[in-house]
C-alpha positions as CSV (number, residue, x, y, z in Angstrom):
1,M,235.2,17.4,153.6
2,T,237.6,20.6,155.2
3,T,240.0,23.0,153.3
4,G,241.9,23.2,157.0
5,P,241.6,22.8,160.5
6,G,239.0,25.3,161.6
7,A,237.1,24.9,158.6
8,M,234.0,25.0,157.8
9,P,232.5,21.2,156.2
10,R,231.6,21.8,152.7
11,S,228.0,20.5,153.5
12,G,228.2,22.8,156.6
13,R,229.1,25.9,154.1
14,T,226.1,25.1,151.8
15,I,224.0,24.7,154.5
16,A,225.1,28.5,155.5
17,R,224.6,29.5,151.9
18,R,221.3,28.7,151.0
19,S,220.0,30.1,154.6
20,G,221.6,33.2,153.9
21,I,219.5,33.2,150.4
22,G,216.9,32.5,152.5
23,V,217.1,35.0,155.5
24,A,217.9,38.0,152.2
25,G,214.4,36.3,150.2
26,K,212.7,36.4,153.4
27,L,213.6,40.4,154.4
28,A,213.1,41.7,150.8
29,T,209.5,40.0,150.8
30,L,208.4,41.4,154.1
31,G,209.5,45.0,152.5
32,L,207.6,44.0,149.4
33,Q,204.9,43.4,151.5
34,T,204.9,46.1,153.9
35,L,204.8,48.8,151.1
36,H,201.9,46.6,149.3
37,F,199.8,47.1,152.5
38,A,201.3,50.6,153.0
39,L,199.7,51.4,149.6
40,L,196.5,49.6,149.9
41,A,195.6,51.8,152.8
42,R,196.5,55.0,151.2
43,W,194.6,54.1,148.1
44,L,191.6,52.7,149.5
45,D,189.2,54.3,151.6
46,A,189.0,53.5,155.2
47,S,186.2,51.1,155.3
48,T,187.3,49.0,152.1
49,F,190.7,49.1,153.4
50,G,189.1,47.5,156.7
51,A,187.1,45.2,154.7
52,L,190.0,43.6,152.9
53,M,191.5,43.1,156.2
54,A,189.1,41.6,158.2
55,A,188.5,39.2,155.1
56,L,192.5,38.9,155.4
57,A,192.5,38.3,159.0
58,L,189.7,35.3,158.7
59,L,191.7,33.3,155.6
60,L,195.1,33.5,157.3
61,I,193.7,32.2,160.9
62,L,192.1,29.9,158.5
63,G,195.3,28.6,156.4
64,G,196.3,27.5,159.6
65,L,193.4,24.6,159.2
66,A,194.2,23.6,155.2
67,E,197.4,23.3,156.1
68,L,197.4,21.4,159.3
69,G,201.3,20.2,159.0
70,L,200.8,19.0,155.6
71,T,204.3,20.3,155.0
72,S,206.3,19.1,157.5
73,G,204.6,15.7,156.7
74,A,205.3,15.7,153.5
75,V,209.0,16.9,154.8
76,L,209.3,13.7,157.2
77,A,208.2,11.5,154.2
78,L,211.0,12.6,151.8
79,A,213.6,12.4,154.3
80,E,212.5,8.3,154.8
81,G,212.9,7.6,151.7
82,R,209.6,8.1,150.2
83,E,209.2,8.6,146.4
84,E,208.5,12.4,145.6
85,R,205.7,11.6,143.0
86,T,203.5,9.8,145.7
87,V,204.3,11.9,148.8
88,V,203.0,15.1,146.3
89,A,200.2,13.4,144.8
90,A,199.2,12.9,148.6
91,T,199.9,15.9,150.0
92,L,197.6,17.3,147.3
93,R,194.9,15.0,148.2
94,G,195.0,16.3,151.6
95,S,195.4,19.7,150.8
96,F,192.1,19.9,148.6
97,A,190.8,18.4,151.3
98,L,191.4,20.7,154.3
99,V,190.9,23.6,151.9
100,G,187.4,22.3,151.4
101,L,186.8,21.9,155.1
102,A,188.2,25.5,155.3
103,L,186.1,27.0,152.7
104,A,183.4,25.3,155.1
105,V,184.1,27.2,157.6
106,A,185.0,30.3,156.1
107,A,181.3,30.4,155.0
108,V,180.0,30.3,158.0
109,A,182.3,32.4,159.8
110,T,181.8,34.8,156.7
111,A,177.9,34.7,157.3
112,V,178.2,34.9,160.9
113,L,181.3,37.7,161.8
114,L,181.1,39.4,158.3
115,R,178.9,42.4,157.0
116,G,178.9,44.1,153.8
117,D,182.4,44.5,152.1
118,A,184.1,42.1,154.0
119,R,182.0,39.1,153.0
120,L,182.2,40.3,149.5
121,A,186.3,40.8,150.1
122,V,186.0,36.9,151.4
123,V,184.6,35.9,147.5
124,V,187.5,37.8,145.7
125,L,190.1,36.3,147.9
126,V,188.7,32.3,147.5
127,P,191.0,31.6,144.3
128,W,194.3,32.6,145.5
129,F,193.4,30.9,149.3
130,V,193.1,27.9,147.2
131,L,196.6,27.9,145.7
132,S,198.2,29.5,148.2
133,N,197.8,26.2,150.8
134,V,198.1,24.1,147.5
135,D,201.4,25.2,146.9
136,V,202.7,23.4,150.1
137,A,203.0,20.0,148.0
138,F,206.1,21.5,145.9
139,L,207.6,23.3,148.8
140,A,208.0,20.5,150.7
141,V,209.9,18.7,148.4
142,H,211.9,22.5,147.7
143,Q,212.2,22.4,151.7
144,H,213.4,18.5,151.6
145,H,216.4,19.5,149.3
146,L,217.4,22.9,151.0
147,R,216.3,24.9,147.7
148,S,216.0,28.0,149.6
149,G,216.7,29.9,146.4
150,R,213.9,28.3,144.7
151,I,211.7,29.0,147.5
152,A,213.1,32.6,147.9
153,A,212.3,33.2,144.0
154,A,209.1,32.1,144.2
155,D,208.0,34.5,147.1
156,L,209.7,38.0,145.7
157,A,207.6,37.0,142.4
158,S,204.8,37.0,144.0
159,R,205.4,40.0,146.3
160,T,206.6,41.8,143.2
161,V,203.2,40.8,140.9
162,L,201.2,41.5,144.1
163,L,203.0,45.4,144.2
164,V,202.6,45.5,140.3
165,A,198.9,45.0,140.2
166,V,197.8,47.3,143.2
167,L,199.6,50.3,141.4
168,P,196.4,50.8,139.2
169,L,194.5,51.5,142.3
170,R,196.2,55.2,142.2
171,E,194.1,56.1,139.6
172,V,191.0,54.2,140.0
173,G,191.1,54.9,144.4
174,D,188.1,56.0,143.9
175,G,185.9,53.7,141.9
176,S,183.2,51.4,143.6
177,A,184.2,49.2,146.4
178,A,183.0,46.1,144.8
179,R,185.3,47.1,141.8
180,L,188.5,47.5,144.2
181,L,188.1,44.4,145.8
182,A,187.8,42.9,142.7
183,W,190.9,43.9,141.3
184,V,192.8,43.0,144.8
185,G,191.9,39.8,144.8
186,L,192.8,39.3,140.5
187,G,195.8,41.1,141.9
188,F,196.6,37.9,145.2
189,L,195.4,35.6,142.6
190,A,197.8,36.9,140.2
191,S,201.0,37.0,142.7
192,E,199.6,33.3,143.8
193,L,200.2,31.8,139.7
194,A,203.1,33.8,139.7
195,S,204.6,31.6,142.6
196,L,203.1,28.7,141.8
197,A,204.8,28.8,138.4
198,I,208.2,28.5,139.7
199,V,207.5,25.8,142.8
200,V,206.1,23.5,140.8
201,R,209.1,23.3,138.3
202,G,211.3,20.5,139.0
203,V,208.9,18.3,141.1
204,P,207.2,15.3,139.6
205,W,203.5,15.1,141.1
206,R,201.7,13.3,138.0
207,G,200.4,9.8,138.4
208,G,201.2,9.3,141.4
C-alpha cells in the first residue's frame, strides 16, 4: 500500500524505520562500550587490564564456536513457519551444548596460553560468557519479527549497567587484582542479566 505515485510502501517504511532504530542503538551501544573500556584502562593498572583483555579476547573468539550458526538457523526455522516455542527450546538446547564445548576448549586454552591473573579473569567472566551465548535463542525471535527496538533496548541496558558497574573502580583502583577482576566479572554478569531480562519478554520458550 502506498500514499502516492512515488511513496514508499508502508512495509518498506516500517523496515526503514526499524533499521534506523537498530543503527542508532548500535551507535549508542558502541559509544557506551568505548567509554567503558576507556575507564577500565584508566582505573586498572596495566597488568590487571592486560589480563582482562587477554581473557576477553579468548572468550570472544570462542563465542563464535558457542554460537556456530544457531541464530541464523533459528531465524530460518521461524521463517519456514516452525512454532516459536519449539524453535526457541531447540536453540537453547543447542546453545547449552555448544557453550559446554566452548568452555572445555577455553579450559585447555587457558591452561596452555594464559598465566597468572589472566586465568583468574577467564574464571570470573565465565558466567557472563554463558548467558551472553544463551540469549541467541531469544534474539532470533526478535530478529524474525524485526523488533529492532527491543534488541537496541537490550544492548543499551547491558552497556549502561556495565558502565555503571565500573564506576566504583575509581575508588578501589589500588585494590588487589583478584578483587578488581571479581568486581569487573560481576559487572559483566549484571549487564547480561539486564539484557536477558529484556529479550526474554514476549518469547515463548517453556515446554518446547
